[in-house]
C-alpha positions, 0 to 999 in steps of 0.5 A: 249164722253168717247171714244174721252176723252180716245183717248186724254189721250192715245195720239191717238188725240194728243196735238194740234191736230184738232178735226173735227166733220166729222172725228169724226163721221166717226171714232166713228160712231156717229151723229154730235149732239152727238159729238158736245156735247162731245166736248163742254163737253171736253172743259169744262173738260179742255181736249179741246179748241175752236177757232173762225172759227177754231173749237175744238182742243186738249188742248196744255199745255205749261211750264206755264200751267204745272206749274200751274197744279201742283201748284194748285193740291199741294194746293188741296191735302195738304188741302184734307189731312188737312181735316183728323184732327181728322178723322184718323181711322184704317179703313183709314189706311187699305183702303190707304194701300190696294190702295197703294198695288194695285198701286205697283202691276199695276207698277210691271205688267207695266200696266199705265192705271190701275196704274193711276186708282189706283193712283186716287183711293188712293187719292179718299180714302183720299177724302172720309174720309174728305168730301169737296164737293167744294174741291173735284170738283176743284180737278176733274178738276185738274185731268182731265187736267193733266191726258194726260200728266200724261199718256204720262210721265208714258208710259216712266217712269212707272217702276221708278215711286216712288208715291207708296213709297211716299204714304207709308210714308204719311200712316205712318204719318197719322197712328202716327196721324202727320196730319200737317206733312202728309199734307206737305208730300203730298205737296211735293209728288205732286211736285216730278213729275213736273221737268219730265213734265216741261222737256217734254214740254221744249223739243218737239220731233225731227222735231218740232220747 
């Protein structure tokens, strides 16, 4: 499943592309049963859709869905930070700064995949210090649905990404124990990327309607 998932995220299997079991068998050297199970798991994770009599295809995300993904993620990430009330420690601040430093290093190196991994790791530090399993599970689904779109956008705009600087501002607020303000800053931070994401779905590549 992970190899097909990576192919979707990296754009090898493009949005709307049919995922034929026979072709995937040949490409990945697997039998039909694990391919079919992988596609079902990817459907549950929001990367693949299934249509009666037409099989599986890579999920296409339109403008309405882009807005929904950003709106839901902004609310969930805000709630994560609010959960840090009374739990901010020097260890948390140090871990956040370290994770953010890794992000900046990968941005400087132009490594999109590792930059995204470091970004997820930054948010994982916040979640680890305010454990909330239902909230974490919901965020995992939203992250998965957004990852192909995020990967495609960062391929074009990694060098100009200001996510790490926005993280810096959130860290400063948390260090001052201004948790509610940090939560609002996180909410704004998530929405920063939405205009570019909406532009990408509103303006399809040349040659497409």
